[in-house]
C-alpha positions in Angstrom: 37.9 9.4 9.2 40.7 11.9 9.7 41.3 13.9 12.9 40.7 17.0 10.9 37.2 15.8 9.9 36.4 14.6 13.4 37.5 17.8 15.0 35.6 19.9 12.4 32.5 17.7 12.9 32.8 18.1 16.7 33.1 21.8 16.6 30.4 22.4 14.1 28.1 19.8 15.6 28.4 21.4 19.0 27.8 24.9 17.6 24.9 23.7 15.4 23.3 21.8 18.3 23.4 25.0 20.4 21.9 27.0 17.5 19.2 24.5 16.8 18.3 24.3 20.5 18.2 28.1 20.7 16.0 28.2 17.5 13.8 25.5 18.9 13.2 27.4 22.1 12.6 30.6 20.2 10.2 29.0 17.8 8.4 27.2 20.6 8.0 30.4 22.6 7.0 32.4 19.5 4.6 29.7 18.3 2.7 29.9 21.6 2.8 33.7 21.6 1.7 33.9 17.9 -1.1 31.4 18.3 -2.4 33.2 21.5 -2.2 36.6 19.7 -3.9 35.2 16.6 -6.7 33.7 18.7 -7.2 36.9 20.6 -7.4 38.9 17.4 -9.8 36.6 15.7 -12.0 36.4 18.9 -12.2 40.2 19.0 -13.2 40.3 15.4 -16.0 37.7 15.7 -17.2 39.4 18.9 -17.4 42.8 17.3 -19.4 41.4 14.4 -21.6 39.4 16.7 -22.4 42.5 18.8 -23.1 44.5 15.6 -25.6 41.9 14.2 -27.2 41.2 17.6 -27.8 44.9 18.2 -29.4 45.3 14.7 -31.7 42.3 15.2 -32.7 43.6 18.6 -33.5 47.1 17.3 -35.7 45.7 14.5 -37.6 43.5 17.0 -38.0 46.4 19.4 -39.3 48.7 16.7 -41.9 46.2 15.7 -42.9 45.6 19.3 -43.3 49.4 20.0 -45.7 49.7 17.1 -47.8 46.7 17.9 -47.9 47.6 21.6 -49.2 51.2 20.9 -52.2 51.5 23.3 -54.1 53.9 21.1 -53.8 51.5 18.2 -54.9 48.5 20.2 -57.9 50.4 21.7 -59.1 51.7 18.3 -58.8 48.2 16.8 -60.7 46.7 19.7 -63.6 49.1 19.3 -63.5 48.8 15.5 -63.8 45.0 15.8 -66.8 45.3 18.1 -68.7 48.2 16.6 -67.2 48.7 13.1 -67.2 52.5 13.6 -65.6 54.3 10.6 -64.0 56.8 13.0 -62.1 54.0 14.8 -60.9 52.8 11.4 -59.8 56.3 10.4 -58.0 56.6 13.8 -56.1 53.3 13.1 -55.0 54.5 9.7 -53.8 57.9 11.1 -51.8 56.2 13.8 -50.1 53.8 11.3 -49.5 56.7 8.9 -47.8 58.8 11.6 -45.6 55.8 12.5 -44.7 55.2 8.9 -43.8 58.9 8.2 -41.8 59.3 11.4 -39.5 56.3 10.7 -36.8 56.4 8.0 -36.6 52.6 7.7 -40.3 51.4 7.7 -41.4 50.5 4.2 -44.9 49.1 4.8 -47.4 48.4 7.6 -50.4 46.1 7.2 -53.0 44.9 9.7 -54.8 41.6 9.4 -57.5 39.9 11.5 -56.4 36.8 13.4 -57.8 34.9 10.5 -55.4 36.7 8.2 -58.1 38.9 6.6 -56.7 42.3 5.6 -57.8 45.3 7.6 -55.6 48.1 6.4 -52.3 48.5 4.5 -50.0 51.5 4.3 -46.8 52.1 2.4 -45.3 50.9 -0.9 -43.0 47.9 -1.5 -40.8 47.9 -4.6 -41.0 44.9 -6.8 -39.4 41.9 -5.0 -36.7 40.1 -7.0 -35.9 37.4 -4.5 -37.3 36.3 -1.2 -36.6 33.7 1.4 -39.4 32.5 3.7 -38.2 32.1 7.2 -41.5 31.1 8.8 -45.0 30.2 7.6 -47.3 32.9 9.1 -50.4 30.8 8.5 -49.3 28.5 11.4 -50.6 31.3 13.8 -49.4 32.6 17.1 -45.8 32.4 16.1 -44.6 35.9 15.7 -41.3 37.6 14.8 -39.2 37.5 11.5 -40.9 35.5 8.8 -39.3 36.6 5.5 -36.3 38.4 4.1 -36.5 39.8 0.5 -34.4 41.6 -2.1 -35.8 44.1 -4.5 -34.8 44.7 -8.1 -33.2 48.1 -7.0 -30.9 46.4 -4.5 -32.8 47.0 -1.3 -32.9 44.4 1.5 -36.1 44.1 3.5 -37.0 42.1 6.6 -40.6 41.1 7.2 -41.9 40.8 10.8 -45.2 39.7 12.2 -46.4 41.0 15.6 -49.6 40.6 17.6 -51.9 43.4 18.6 -53.5 42.6 22.0 -56.5 44.4 23.5 -58.0 43.3 26.8 -55.8 40.1 26.8 -57.3 39.1 23.4 -55.6 39.0 20.0 -57.5 41.6 17.9 -55.1 41.8 14.9 -51.8 40.9 13.5 -49.4 43.6 12.3 -47.0 42.9 9.4 -44.1 45.2 9.4 -41.5 45.5 6.5 -38.3 47.3 7.4 -35.6 48.5 5.0 -32.3 47.0 6.4 -30.1 47.8 3.5 -27.9 50.1 5.5 -27.5 47.5 8.3 -26.6 44.8 5.9 -23.9 47.0 4.3 -22.6 47.6 7.9 -22.6 43.9 8.5 -20.3 43.4 5.5 -17.9 46.1 6.3 -14.3 44.9 5.9 -12.8 47.0 8.7 -10.2 44.9 10.5 -10.5 42.0 8.0 -7.8 43.0 5.6 -8.0 43.2 1.8 -9.2 39.6 1.2 -11.3 39.2 4.3 -15.1 39.3 4.4 -18.1 38.6 6.6 -21.2 36.5 6.0 -24.5 36.7 7.9 -26.6 33.5 7.3 -30.2 32.8 8.3 -32.2 29.6 8.2 -35.2 29.3 5.9 -38.5 27.5 6.6 -37.3 24.5 4.4 -34.0 24.2 6.3 -31.6 26.1 3.9 -29.0 28.6 5.0 -29.1 31.8 2.9 -26.7 34.8 2.8 -28.8 37.9 3.7 -26.7 40.0 1.3 -27.9 38.2 -1.8 -30.2 35.4 -0.5 -28.0 32.8 -2.1 -28.1 29.3 -0.6 -25.0 28.1 1.2 -24.1 24.4 1.6 -22.4 22.6 4.5 -22.7 25.5 7.0 -20.8 24.7 10.2 -22.8 26.6 12.9 -20.0 26.6 15.5 -16.5 26.6 14.0 -14.5 27.6 17.1 -11.0 29.2 17.5 -9.5 26.1 19.1 -8.3 24.5 15.9 -6.9 27.7 14.4 -3.1 28.1 14.7 -0.2 29.1 12.5 0.3 26.4 9.9 4.1 26.7 9.5 6.6 28.6 7.5 6.8 26.0 4.8 3.1 26.4 4.0 3.8 29.8 2.6 5.6 28.3 -0.4 4.0 26.6 -3.4 0.4 27.3 -2.7 0.2 24.7 0.2 -1.7 27.1 2.5 -5.6 27.2 2.4 -7.1 30.5 1.2 -9.2 31.5 4.2 -9.5 31.1 7.9 -13.2 30.7 8.6 -14.9 31.1 12.0 -18.6 30.5 12.5 -20.7 31.4 15.5 -24.5 31.1 15.9 -26.1 34.0 17.6 -27.7 32.9 20.8 -31.5 32.5 20.6 -31.7 33.2 16.8 -31.5 31.1 13.6 -28.6 33.3 12.5 -25.0 32.2 11.9 -22.2 34.7 11.6 -19.1 33.8 9.5 -15.9 35.7 9.6 -13.4 34.8 6.7 -9.8 36.1 6.8 -7.2 35.7 4.1 -4.6 33.3 5.6 -1.7 34.8 3.5 -2.5 38.3 4.9 -2.9 37.1 8.5 0.3 35.0 8.5 2.4 37.4 6.5 4.1 39.1 9.5 4.7 35.7 11.1 6.2 34.3 7.8 8.5 37.4 7.7 9.6 36.7 11.3 10.5 33.1 10.6 12.2 34.1 7.3 14.5 36.5 9.2 15.2 33.8 11.9 16.1 31.3 9.2 18.5 33.7 7.5 20.1 34.4 10.9 20.5 30.7 11.6 22.1 30.1 8.2 24.5 33.0 8.7 25.4 31.7 12.2 26.0 28.2 10.8 28.3 29.6 8.0 30.4 31.6 10.5 30.6 28.6 12.8 31.8 26.4 9.9 34.6 28.8 9.0 35.7 29.1 12.6 35.6 25.3 13.0 37.6 24.8 9.8 40.3 27.2 11.0 40.4 25.6 14.5 40.6 22.1 13.1 43.3 23.0 10.7 45.4 24.5 13.5 45.1 21.2 15.5 45.5 18.7 12.7 48.3 20.3 10.5 51.2 19.2 12.7 49.6 15.8 13.2 49.3 15.4 9.4 53.0 16.2 9.0 54.0 13.6 11.6 51.7 11.1 10.0 53.4 11.5 6.6 56.8 11.0 8.3 55.6 7.8 10.1 54.2 6.5 6.8 57.6 6.8 5.1 59.1 4.9 8.0 56.4 2.2 7.7 57.3 1.9 4.0 60.8 0.9 4.9 62.8 4.2 4.6 65.7 4.5 7.1 67.6 7.5 8.4 64.6 9.9 8.2 65.0 13.0 10.4 62.0 13.5 12.6 61.8 17.1 14.0 59.1 19.4 15.3 58.5 23.1 14.4 59.0 26.0 16.8 55.3 27.0 16.6 54.0 23.4 17.3 52.2 22.9 20.7 54.1 21.3 23.6 52.2 18.0 23.2 53.1 17.8 19.5 56.8 18.4 20.3 56.8 15.6 22.9 55.0 13.3 20.5 57.7 14.0 17.8 60.5 13.2 20.1 58.9 10.0 21.2 58.3 8.9 17.6 62.0 9.6 16.7 63.2 7.5 19.6 60.7 4.7 18.7 61.9 4.8 15.0 65.6 4.4 16.0 64.7 1.5 18.2 62.7 -0.2 15.4 65.5 0.2 13.0 67.9 -1.5 15.4 65.4 -4.3 16.1 64.8 -4.7 12.3 68.5 -5.3 11.7 68.6 -8.0 14.5 65.4 -9.5 13.1 66.8 -9.8 9.6 69.7 -12.0 11.0 67.3 -14.2 12.9 64.9 -14.5 9.9 67.8 -15.7 7.7 68.7 -18.4 10.2 65.1 -19.5 10.6 64.6 -19.5 6.8 67.4 -22.0 6.3 66.0 -24.2 9.1 62.5 -24.0 7.6 63.8 -25.0 4.1 65.4 -28.1 5.5 62.3 -29.0 7.5 60.1 -28.5 4.4 62.2 -31.0 2.4 61.9 -33.6 5.2 58.2 -33.0 5.4 57.7 -33.5 1.6 59.4 -36.9 1.9 57.2 -37.9 4.9 54.0 -36.7 3.0 54.9 -38.9 0.0 55.4 -41.9 2.3 52.1 -41.3 4.1 50.3 -40.7 0.7 51.4 -44.1 -0.6 50.3 -45.8 2.6 46.9 -44.2 2.4 46.5 -45.2 -1.2 47.2 -48.8 -0.3 44.8 -48.7 2.6 42.1 -47.2 0.4 42.5 -50.0 -2.2 42.1 -52.6 0.6 39.0 -50.8 1.9 37.4 -50.7 -1.6 38.1 -54.4 -2.1 36.6 -55.1 1.3 33.5 -53.0 0.5 33.0 -54.9 -2.8 33.3 -58.2 -1.0 30.8 -57.0 1.6 28.4 -56.0 -1.2 28.7 -59.4 -2.8 28.2 -61.1 0.6 25.0 -59.0 1.1 23.7 -60.1 -2.3 24.4 -63.7 -1.6 22.6 -63.4 1.8 19.6 -61.8 0.1 19.5 -64.6 -2.4 19.9 -67.2 0.3 17.1 -65.6 2.3 14.8 -65.7 -0.7 15.7 -69.3 -1.5 15.1 -70.2 2.1 11.7 -68.6 2.0 10.9 -70.4 -1.3 12.2 -73.7 0.3 9.8 -73.3 3.2 6.9 -72.8 0.8 8.0 -75.9 -1.2 8.2 -78.0 2.0 4.7 -76.8 3.1 3.1 -77.4 -0.3 4.8 -80.8 -0.5 3.4 -81.7 2.9 -0.1 -80.4 1.8 0.0 -82.5 -1.4 1.0 -85.6 0.4 -2.5 -86.0 2.0 -4.5 -86.2 -1.2 -1.9 -88.3 -2.9 -2.0 -90.7 0.1 -5.8 -91.0 -0.2 -5.4 -91.7 -4.0 -2.8 -94.5 -3.3 -5.0 -96.1 -0.7 -7.9 -96.0 -3.1 -5.9 -97.7 -5.9 -4.7 -100.4 -3.4 -8.3 -101.0 -2.4 -9.5 -101.2 -6.0 -6.7 -103.6 -6.8 -7.7 -105.9 -3.9 -11.3 -105.9 -5.1 -10.3 -106.7 -8.7 -8.3 -109.7 -7.4 -11.4 -110.9 -5.4 -13.6 -110.4 -8.4 -11.2 -112.4 -10.6 -11.2 -115.3 -8.0 -15.0 -115.4 -7.8 -15.1 -115.5 -11.6 -12.6 -118.4 -11.8 -14.4 -120.4 -9.1 -17.9 -119.7 -10.5 -19.0 -117.8 -7.4 -19.4 -114.4 -9.2 -23.0 -113.2 -8.9 -24.8 -110.2 -10.3 -25.1 -108.7 -6.9 -21.4 -109.1 -6.2 -20.5 -107.5 -9.6 -22.9 -104.5 -9.0 -21.4 -104.0 -5.5 -17.9 -104.0 -7.0 -19.0 -101.4 -9.6 -20.6 -99.1 -7.0 -17.7 -99.3 -4.6 -15.2 -98.7 -7.4 -17.2 -95.6 -8.6 -17.1 -94.1 -5.0 -13.3 -94.8 -4.8 -12.7 -93.2 -8.2 -14.7 -90.1 -7.3 -12.8 -89.8 -4.0 -9.5 -90.2 -5.7 -10.4 -87.7 -8.4 -11.3 -85.1 -5.8 -8.1 -85.6 -3.9 -6.0 -85.4 -7.1 -7.8 -82.2 -8.1 -6.8 -80.7 -4.8 -3.2 -81.7 -5.3 -3.3 -80.4 -8.9 -4.7 -77.0 -7.8 -2.0 -76.7 -5.1 0.7 -77.5 -7.6 -0.7 -75.1 -10.2 -1.0 -72.2 -7.7 2.5 -72.8 -6.3 3.9 -73.2 -9.8 2.4 -69.9 -10.9 3.5 -68.0 -7.8 7.0 -69.6 -7.8 7.4 -68.8 -11.5 6.2 -65.2 -11.0 8.8 -64.7 -8.3 11.5 -65.1 -10.9 9.8 -63.0 -13.5 9.9 -59.2 -13.3 7.5 -58.5 -16.2 4.6 -56.1 -15.6 1.1 -57.5 -16.2 -2.5 -57.2 -15.1 -3.8 -59.4 -12.2 -7.2 -59.9 -10.6 -6.3 -59.0 -7.1 -8.7 -61.2 -5.3 -7.8 -64.3 -7.3 -4.1 -63.7 -7.1 -4.2 -63.1 -3.3 -6.0 -66.5 -2.9 -3.2 -68.2 -4.9 -0.5 -66.6 -2.7 -2.4 -67.6 0.4 -2.6 -71.2 -0.8 1.2 -71.3 -1.1 1.6 -70.3 2.6 -1.4 -72.0 4.0 0.5 -75.3 4.7 2.7 -73.3 7.1 -0.4 -72.0 8.9 -2.3 -75.4 9.0 -0.4 -77.0 11.9 -1.0 -73.8 14.0 -4.1 -72.1 15.6 -3.6 -69.0 13.4 -6.4 -68.3 10.8 -5.9 -66.6 7.5 -8.5 -64.1 6.2 -8.9 -62.1 3.0 -11.1 -59.1 2.5 -10.7 -58.1 -1.2 -13.3 -56.9 -3.7 -13.4 -59.3 -6.6 -13.6 -56.3 -9.0 -10.2 -54.9 -7.9 -7.5 -55.2 -10.6 -3.8 -54.3 -10.4 -1.2 -53.8 -13.1 2.2 -54.6 -11.4 5.0 -57.1 -11.2 3.1 -60.1 -9.8 6.3 -62.0 -8.8 7.6 -59.2 -6.7 4.1 -58.6 -5.3 3.6 -62.2 -4.3 7.0 -62.3 -2.6 6.1 -59.2 -0.5 2.8 -60.7 0.6 4.1 -64.2 1.4 7.1 -62.8 3.3 4.8 -60.6 5.4 2.4 -63.4 6.1 5.2 -65.7 7.2 6.8 -62.9 9.2 3.5 -62.5 11.1 3.3 -66.3 11.7 6.9 -66.5 13.0 7.1 -63.3 15.0 3.6 -62.3 16.1 2.5 -65.4 18.0 4.0 -67.8 20.5 3.6 -71.6 20.2 0.0 -72.9 20.3 -1.3 -69.3 20.6 -4.7 -68.6 18.9 -4.7 -65.7 16.5 -5.6 -64.2 13.2 -3.8 -62.7 10.2 -5.9 -60.6 7.8 -5.3 -59.2 4.4 -7.5 -56.1 3.5 -7.4 -54.6 0.0 -8.9 -51.2 -0.9 -8.9 -48.8 -3.9 -8.0 -45.2 -3.0 -8.0 -43.0 -6.1 -5.2 -44.2 -8.4 -3.7 -46.3 -5.6 -4.3 -49.8 -4.2 -3.9 -50.0 -0.5 -3.1 -53.4 1.0 -3.1 -53.9 4.8 -1.6 -57.1 6.3 -2.5 -57.1 10.0 -2.3 -59.5 12.9 -3.6 -59.5 16.5 -0.4 -60.9 17.9 2.1 -59.6 20.5 3.0 -56.4 18.7 6.4 -54.6 18.3 8.0 -52.2 20.8 8.6 -48.6 19.8 12.3 -48.9 19.7 12.2 -52.0 17.5 9.5 -50.6 15.2 11.9 -47.9 14.0 14.3 -50.7 12.9 12.1 -53.4 11.4 13.1 -52.5 7.8 16.9 -52.3 8.6 19.1 -55.0 7.0 20.1 -57.8 9.4 17.8 -56.6 12.2 15.9 -59.6 13.8 14.6 -60.6 17.2 15.1 -64.3 16.3 18.9 -64.2 16.1 20.2 -67.8 16.7 16.7 -69.2 15.9 17.1 -69.2 12.1 16.3 -65.5 11.5 18.7 -63.6 9.2 17.1 -60.1 9.6 16.8 -59.7 5.8 13.1 -60.6 5.2 11.5 -57.2 5.9 14.5 -55.3 4.4 13.9 -57.3 1.1 10.2 -56.5 1.4 11.0 -52.7 1.8 13.3 -52.7 -1.2 10.9 -54.6 -3.4 7.9 -52.3 -2.6 9.8 -49.0 -3.0 12.0 -49.9 -6.0 10.5 -52.8 -8.0 6.8 -51.9 -7.3 7.0 -48.1 -7.2 5.1 -47.9 -3.9 5.6 -47.3 -0.2 5.3 -49.4 2.9 5.0 -48.5 6.6 4.5 -50.4 9.8 2.4 -49.5 12.8 2.2 -51.5 16.1 1.6 -51.3 19.8 2.7 -54.0 22.3 -0.2 -56.4 22.9 -2.3 -54.8 20.1 -0.9 -56.5 17.1 1.0 -55.2 14.0 -0.2 -53.7 10.7 1.9 -53.4 7.5 0.3 -50.9 5.1 1.4 -51.0 1.4 0.3 -48.4 -1.2 0.9 -49.3 -4.8 0.0 -47.6 -8.1 -3.0 -49.2 -9.8 -1.1 -49.1 -13.1 2.6 -49.5 -12.7 4.8 -48.0 -15.5 8.3 -49.1 -16.3 9.7 -45.6 -16.2 8.2 -45.0 -12.7 10.2 -47.8 -11.0 13.8 -48.6 -10.2 15.8 -50.4 -12.9 16.7 -53.1 -10.4 15.3 -56.5 -11.1 13.8 -58.7 -8.5 16.0 -61.8 -8.3 
């Protein structure tokens, strides 16, 4: 942002802030004054109307009371009720007739007994067009206004009911009808309300409706006490676009009566002088801002013009021009002249420094060129060395990978060798029994032949030979069946471990076969093997890979979970969970520490280093489960609480769901 712009903004901003503050204070003061004046005016109007209506209501009530309290009337009625004298009746009519003729607003007078039986009626009531019942006169002993009516010639009448008392007893009820047309017109006088203002006088009917006494129309949602507190000037902007409400309405209920007075003033008329005041203030503010802008522009230009001239000269120097004359003008301020002189001196110094710098740069450029050539030669030499080292590293990495594969194969062959040794030892027992049986049969045959040749062979000897031979043959057959079963199971499991085909297996049966292959390793120990597997469970997987995982985990528990001669248990638990088969292999051995548990599946990690452990067994298990079997495996353990390996496998393994790596 230029100095001119900043100066202009500063000058105009300061002036505008002062004007806005002045306008705010003026508006705030005028707002309070306007609202106070408006409230006082409206309060005066509503009070004037309230007094007018209250006086009219009081005069009607007093007129009715004067008639009903006439002592001559009450005495004549009292005597008439007791004696039925026609003279008393005539006196009553004369009194009422005099009252009716002497009043200009009385329309009709009627006397009724307390039981509402007619006694006398004087006067004439025009045909009533509309009427509103204010009170049910049949309720009794509830006197005052009870009806307001409107005739077809535009007259408005109020109906009052007053008691006539003689000697503290109710002797009659007097119905009085008064013409209040003139009063109503006075109520609705627009004096002080403006062109659009008007007044409403509302009264409450017997059924709870509010009616306007001018036309007896029903009015809805009448607020009986709409005070002046919420009435204030609604702002200058409301005078545009029809945003302002049409009327200001103030309601007040006349104390002690079911009458509500409403004063309605046209908002546009009420607020017109205020709108004009704010309009003039806005025009004055705009004019002041325009004048301030012009003055600010001239002031800023006077300050920034010499600075702009100096800036252009300095820009030419920055672009490389030399020998430029930097001078000030006579009308420039003293500070600008000093600045011009200092810039001229600085420019001369820069030109001299630039000439010296060019010489130094030329020398340094020559030196840098030579260093660059030497650096390129050094980089080429280092690049060749790095390439040779990288080739050696790649070769070492390949050898390391081959070594790892050989170690994995060796581990697997060692595991298979242990199984072979165990099975061979297990087969040796039934084969030994069979060999012993054959030797015994051979000895008995020789004895039988000797007895035959010497003539000592008897029937009992021959029968004993046959029975003993049968027993030996049955024993030999059982032992050979055991050996055959062991060989068959081992052969099936061993062949499966070199076959990566996917096929269906009955999980319970296959688990028993796998357990048979490792059972010889468990037999010399105090560790028991258990299987909990539903016979209906089936699994479609790679049986060889699966058997290798199970046998490795069983042997791992045997080797690592228990000390020598320790009593324990290793259990296999199989469950079906949705489309998964969950296999848990757990022991109640010594457990694994937390720090070792995190590394059990790492290659070459073992706690039996130097005791025949390579650290690849569980790493192979992890790779087979996650890659060849498409499942997952995790280990959980606490020291002294045993270890559990949990395997989750898909019930139906698909070739596209697993790694392409074969289980070797």
